[in-house]
PLY file of the C-alpha trace (Angstrom):
ply
format ascii 1.0
element vertex 274
property float x
property float y
property float z
element edge 273
property int vertex1
property int vertex2
end_header
10.35 18.46 1.65
7.54 18.67 -0.87
9.30 19.13 -4.20
6.34 21.19 -5.41
7.09 23.88 -2.81
9.06 26.97 -3.79
12.56 27.40 -2.38
13.89 30.90 -1.80
17.60 31.40 -2.44
19.16 34.45 -0.81
22.46 35.52 -2.31
21.33 33.97 -5.59
23.78 36.08 -7.62
26.74 35.10 -5.41
29.44 32.45 -5.63
27.47 29.73 -3.83
23.88 30.97 -4.11
23.92 31.04 -7.90
25.00 27.40 -7.93
22.35 26.45 -5.38
19.67 28.05 -7.54
21.00 26.35 -10.67
21.07 22.91 -9.05
17.56 23.29 -7.69
16.23 24.48 -11.04
17.95 21.55 -12.74
16.04 19.20 -10.43
12.76 20.79 -11.44
12.27 22.65 -8.16
10.45 25.97 -8.15
13.20 28.47 -7.33
12.89 32.07 -6.24
16.15 34.00 -6.54
16.25 36.88 -4.07
18.00 40.08 -5.09
17.81 43.73 -4.13
17.82 44.80 -7.78
16.33 42.32 -10.27
17.40 44.50 -13.19
21.06 44.08 -12.24
20.87 40.38 -11.43
21.84 39.11 -14.88
20.87 35.61 -16.01
19.70 33.83 -12.87
18.04 30.41 -12.55
14.44 30.52 -11.37
12.11 33.43 -10.74
13.98 36.58 -9.74
12.23 38.31 -6.84
12.96 41.63 -5.18
13.88 41.77 -1.50
16.45 43.26 0.84
17.62 41.34 3.92
18.23 44.63 5.69
14.51 45.45 5.28
12.44 42.49 6.52
9.16 44.01 5.30
10.51 43.89 1.75
10.70 40.10 1.97
6.99 39.47 2.50
6.13 38.72 -1.11
9.36 36.76 -1.67
8.77 34.34 1.23
5.04 33.93 0.72
4.38 30.30 -0.18
7.96 29.06 0.13
8.81 25.88 2.03
12.55 26.37 2.50
15.14 29.14 2.40
18.84 29.08 1.57
20.17 31.93 3.70
23.31 33.93 3.12
23.64 36.71 5.70
26.02 39.26 4.16
26.46 41.51 7.19
29.18 41.66 9.84
26.59 41.61 12.62
23.53 39.50 13.36
21.50 42.63 14.08
18.25 42.49 12.13
18.33 38.75 11.58
15.63 37.99 14.15
13.09 40.05 12.21
14.05 38.27 8.98
13.68 34.87 10.64
10.27 35.84 12.01
9.18 36.71 8.48
10.60 33.47 7.08
9.00 31.35 9.83
5.53 32.67 8.94
5.79 30.74 5.67
8.71 28.31 5.48
9.57 25.40 7.72
13.26 24.97 6.83
16.34 27.15 6.54
19.85 26.23 5.41
22.34 28.83 6.59
25.74 29.43 4.98
28.04 30.07 7.93
31.80 29.43 7.90
34.29 27.11 9.56
35.65 30.10 11.50
32.21 30.65 13.08
32.99 34.29 13.78
31.05 36.10 16.49
28.24 37.30 14.22
27.97 33.86 12.58
27.73 32.14 15.96
25.03 34.58 17.00
23.22 33.97 13.70
23.35 30.22 14.31
21.88 30.71 17.80
19.05 32.85 16.47
18.28 30.33 13.74
18.31 27.52 16.30
15.71 29.38 18.37
13.54 30.35 15.40
11.37 27.22 15.40
12.51 26.44 11.85
14.12 23.18 10.81
17.71 24.27 10.34
21.03 23.17 8.92
24.26 25.13 9.19
26.97 24.85 6.53
30.48 25.65 7.71
32.82 25.62 4.72
36.54 26.06 5.27
38.74 27.89 2.75
37.08 28.42 -0.64
39.20 27.44 -3.64
37.85 30.65 -5.17
39.83 32.68 -2.63
42.87 32.15 -4.86
41.29 34.42 -7.47
42.78 37.21 -5.37
46.12 36.06 -6.81
44.98 36.18 -10.44
46.44 39.57 -11.35
49.85 38.71 -9.91
49.83 35.38 -11.73
48.83 36.92 -15.06
51.42 39.70 -14.83
54.36 38.05 -13.07
53.83 34.31 -12.66
54.38 34.91 -8.96
52.22 34.99 -5.84
53.66 37.19 -3.09
52.35 36.95 0.44
53.07 35.81 3.97
52.69 32.30 5.34
53.22 30.25 2.19
53.22 27.15 4.40
49.70 27.83 5.70
47.80 24.60 4.98
44.10 24.11 4.20
41.85 21.77 2.22
40.27 24.21 -0.27
36.67 23.48 -1.24
34.98 23.93 -4.61
31.90 26.16 -4.38
29.93 23.59 -6.40
30.42 21.11 -3.57
29.08 23.59 -1.03
26.04 24.09 -3.27
25.55 20.33 -3.64
25.44 19.89 0.14
23.11 22.87 0.50
20.65 21.39 -1.97
20.59 18.04 -0.16
19.86 19.85 3.10
17.10 21.91 1.46
15.20 19.02 -0.15
15.82 16.00 2.08
15.07 15.27 5.70
18.35 13.87 6.96
20.10 17.10 7.85
17.88 18.91 10.33
20.01 20.19 13.21
23.27 19.34 11.43
26.35 21.55 11.45
28.21 20.41 8.33
31.93 21.22 8.32
32.91 21.25 4.65
36.37 20.96 3.12
37.95 19.76 -0.06
39.53 16.29 -0.25
43.19 17.18 0.26
45.47 19.46 2.29
47.66 21.94 0.40
49.91 24.78 1.47
49.39 28.16 -0.17
52.67 27.63 -2.04
51.43 24.27 -3.34
48.18 25.86 -4.49
50.17 28.41 -6.50
52.19 25.58 -8.07
49.03 23.68 -9.05
47.63 26.80 -10.72
50.81 27.07 -12.77
50.62 23.43 -13.83
47.03 23.85 -14.97
47.58 27.08 -16.92
50.73 25.77 -18.56
53.36 28.10 -17.12
55.24 28.11 -13.81
53.78 29.98 -10.87
55.88 30.28 -7.72
55.18 31.53 -4.24
57.35 34.27 -2.72
57.06 34.74 1.04
56.85 38.38 2.10
56.79 40.02 5.55
53.48 40.03 7.39
53.61 43.80 7.84
53.83 44.31 4.06
50.67 42.26 3.60
48.96 44.13 6.43
49.71 47.53 4.88
48.54 46.34 1.46
45.21 45.02 2.76
44.57 48.14 4.83
45.28 50.27 1.74
42.60 48.28 -0.12
40.06 49.36 2.49
39.89 46.20 4.57
38.88 46.83 8.21
41.83 46.56 10.59
40.14 43.85 12.65
39.50 41.73 9.54
43.09 42.13 8.32
44.57 41.09 11.64
42.14 38.18 11.88
43.07 36.83 8.43
46.81 37.14 9.01
46.55 35.55 12.45
44.52 32.66 11.02
47.12 32.09 8.29
49.91 32.01 10.88
47.96 29.45 12.89
47.54 27.31 9.76
51.33 27.10 9.41
51.54 25.48 12.83
48.34 23.40 12.69
46.81 22.57 9.27
43.14 23.24 8.72
40.57 20.46 9.08
39.99 17.70 6.54
36.52 16.18 6.38
34.64 13.75 4.16
31.31 15.49 4.71
30.75 16.37 1.04
30.95 12.71 0.01
28.93 11.53 3.01
26.09 13.96 2.20
26.07 13.84 -1.59
27.48 10.39 -2.36
30.10 11.98 -4.62
33.71 12.74 -3.61
34.56 16.39 -3.14
36.31 17.99 -6.11
40.05 18.53 -5.78
41.69 21.93 -5.89
43.19 20.93 -9.24
39.68 20.35 -10.60
38.65 23.79 -9.42
41.66 25.36 -11.14
40.88 23.49 -14.36
37.33 24.89 -14.22
38.69 28.43 -13.77
42.03 28.36 -15.59
41.15 31.15 -18.00
40.76 33.54 -15.09
44.49 33.16 -14.35
45.73 33.41 -17.91
0 1
1 2
2 3
3 4
4 5
5 6
6 7
7 8
8 9
9 10
10 11
11 12
12 13
13 14
14 15
15 16
16 17
17 18
18 19
19 20
20 21
21 22
22 23
23 24
24 25
25 26
26 27
27 28
28 29
29 30
30 31
31 32
32 33
33 34
34 35
35 36
36 37
37 38
38 39
39 40
40 41
41 42
42 43
43 44
44 45
45 46
46 47
47 48
48 49
49 50
50 51
51 52
52 53
53 54
54 55
55 56
56 57
57 58
58 59
59 60
60 61
61 62
62 63
63 64
64 65
65 66
66 67
67 68
68 69
69 70
70 71
71 72
72 73
73 74
74 75
75 76
76 77
77 78
78 79
79 80
80 81
81 82
82 83
83 84
84 85
85 86
86 87
87 88
88 89
89 90
90 91
91 92
92 93
93 94
94 95
95 96
96 97
97 98
98 99
99 100
100 101
101 102
102 103
103 104
104 105
105 106
106 107
107 108
108 109
109 110
110 111
111 112
112 113
113 114
114 115
115 116
116 117
117 118
118 119
119 120
120 121
121 122
122 123
123 124
124 125
125 126
126 127
127 128
128 129
129 130
130 131
131 132
132 133
133 134
134 135
135 136
136 137
137 138
138 139
139 140
140 141
141 142
142 143
143 144
144 145
145 146
146 147
147 148
148 149
149 150
150 151
151 152
152 153
153 154
154 155
155 156
156 157
157 158
158 159
159 160
160 161
161 162
162 163
163 164
164 165
165 166
166 167
167 168
168 169
169 170
170 171
171 172
172 173
173 174
174 175
175 176
176 177
177 178
178 179
179 180
180 181
181 182
182 183
183 184
184 185
185 186
186 187
187 188
188 189
189 190
190 191
191 192
192 193
193 194
194 195
195 196
196 197
197 198
198 199
199 200
200 201
201 202
202 203
203 204
204 205
205 206
206 207
207 208
208 209
209 210
210 211
211 212
212 213
213 214
214 215
215 216
216 217
217 218
218 219
219 220
220 221
221 222
222 223
223 224
224 225
225 226
226 227
227 228
228 229
229 230
230 231
231 232
232 233
233 234
234 235
235 236
236 237
237 238
238 239
239 240
240 241
241 242
242 243
243 244
244 245
245 246
246 247
247 248
248 249
249 250
250 251
251 252
252 253
253 254
254 255
255 256
256 257
257 258
258 259
259 260
260 261
261 262
262 263
263 264
264 265
265 266
266 267
267 268
268 269
269 270
270 271
271 272
272 273
């Protein structure tokens, strides 16, 4: 890629997108941070530009003159993505898409559409985010306990900075076109072990308490989660008790730097659990 070409970052106020934008800006790249409401974006690296992925026409100014796009598709369906890709392809030649290791139906359809778009593409498929454990923060602060089903479910949690680092390599270098990068952290941990590590890093014990699956299901439904999503999450956790999640070295292979451990992620975010 020509490092003088602008790079558009969708989801630039999100967990991964903000870090992608910051890394690109730190390299001296010209970054456009896409948001529906620039006034509410807060401090954001690069030039904040208005655009709504649900309204392809609103993206015209944002994509004009860009060479690459980091794409987060925040919808539970791929409907509307074709029109967005057509708009992107009029200007850019490369897209890096943040998918997931689960490759759910809408993500698989999105990957197919991107593959047929004529753009140079890379798909990122991260497994469990370390940041998912922030859902436990209130319990940990109040009780020093994490209650939930499937404490033995085992994954290799990944630091969002490592996802961003891989994304940036795919955006600015030519070795990743057509790649489907499965991303994990460097070590497998059960949910119960993750809770213990959080306690060690914040300086007070945190223990896991296994609870019935139905209790967790009722709690998630009460929070407004769709029934299909709740059942999918709980089923996936049960599967991870029997067969641990994948463990890859992709982060180090792509970036030249070992993936950060879950303990490093906790150290970076310890105050959020205290």
